[in-house]
C-alpha positions in Angstrom: 0.0 0.0 0.0 1.2 3.5 -0.9 1.8 6.1 1.8 1.9 8.9 -0.7 -0.6 11.6 0.5 -1.4 12.6 -3.1 -2.6 9.1 -4.0 -5.4 8.3 -1.6 -7.0 4.9 -2.4 -10.5 6.2 -1.7 -10.4 9.8 -3.1 -7.9 9.0 -5.8 -5.1 11.2 -6.9 -5.1 14.9 -5.8 -2.4 15.9 -8.2 -5.0 17.3 -10.6 -6.7 19.6 -8.0 -6.9 23.2 -9.0 -5.0 25.2 -6.3 -7.4 28.2 -6.9 -10.4 26.1 -6.0 -8.9 24.5 -2.9 -9.7 26.3 0.3 -7.6 26.3 3.4 -9.9 28.4 5.5 -11.9 26.7 8.3 -15.6 26.0 7.9 -17.6 28.8 9.1 -20.0 28.0 12.0 -23.7 27.9 11.3 -25.9 30.3 13.3 -28.4 28.0 15.1 -30.0 30.7 17.1 -33.8 30.7 16.6 -35.5 33.7 14.9 -37.2 36.1 17.3 -40.8 35.2 17.9 -43.5 36.9 15.8 -45.9 39.3 17.5 -48.9 37.5 19.0 -51.4 39.4 16.8 -49.6 38.2 13.7 -49.5 34.6 14.9 -53.2 34.8 15.6 -53.9 36.1 12.2 -51.9 33.4 10.5 -53.5 30.7 12.6 -57.0 32.1 11.8 -56.2 32.0 8.1 -55.0 28.4 8.4 -58.1 27.3 10.4 -60.3 29.0 7.8 -58.6 27.3 4.9 -58.9 23.9 6.7 -62.6 24.6 7.5 -63.3 25.4 3.8 -61.6 22.1 2.7 -63.4 20.0 5.3 -66.9 21.6 4.9 -68.2 18.9 2.6 -71.9 20.0 2.9 -71.2 23.5 1.8 -68.9 22.4 -1.0 -71.6 19.9 -2.2 -74.2 22.7 -2.1 -71.9 25.0 -4.1 -71.2 22.4 -6.7 -74.9 21.6 -7.0 -75.7 25.3 -7.5 -73.1 25.5 -10.3 -74.4 22.4 -12.0 -78.0 23.7 -11.7 -77.0 26.9 -13.4 -75.3 25.0 -16.1 -78.4 22.8 -16.7 -80.6 25.9 -16.8 -78.4 27.6 -19.4 -78.4 24.4 -21.5 -82.2 24.1 -21.2 -82.6 27.7 -22.5 -80.2 26.9 -25.4 -82.0 23.7 -26.3 -85.4 25.3 -25.8 -84.6 27.7 -28.6 -83.3 24.9 -30.8 -86.4 22.8 -30.0 -88.7 25.7 -30.9 -86.9 26.3 -34.2 -87.1 22.6 -35.1 -90.8 22.4 -34.1 -91.5 25.5 -36.2 -89.8 24.0 -39.2 -91.7 20.7 -38.7 -94.9 22.6 -38.4 -94.2 24.6 -41.6 -93.5 21.3 -43.5 -96.7 19.8 -42.1 -98.8 22.8 -43.3 -97.2 22.6 -46.7 -98.0 18.9 -47.0 -101.6 19.4 -45.9 -102.0 22.3 -48.4 -100.5 20.2 -51.2 -102.8 17.3 -50.5 -105.9 19.4 -50.4 -105.0 21.0 -53.7 -104.3 17.6 -55.3 -107.6 16.2 -53.9 -109.5 19.3 -55.2 -108.0 18.9 -58.7 -108.9 15.2 -58.7 -112.5 16.1 -57.6 -112.8 18.6 -60.4 -111.5 16.2 -63.0 -114.2 13.7 -62.1 
């Protein structure tokens, strides 16, 4: 086994290390002191916001009612759109029926006159 400090068996050779990137300064200590506590009013406001958000998520009855209201509005809008379409189709069918009746009467009147 080699005792050369530049040829570590785990880290490999250190001959190709850039001397500008190597640091010799000690590691700076991390500041583990806790941040100063927030004012009580701010903490209460944040807690109230959190509780309100949780309440909104967990209020299944209100969410179901809101969703039903949205769906009801959508169905009403579709009914109005389809009502207009249905009225248009019914008017067209009625007009064709009138034309068929008038054409048959004219044809039967002509046939009666020819006899």
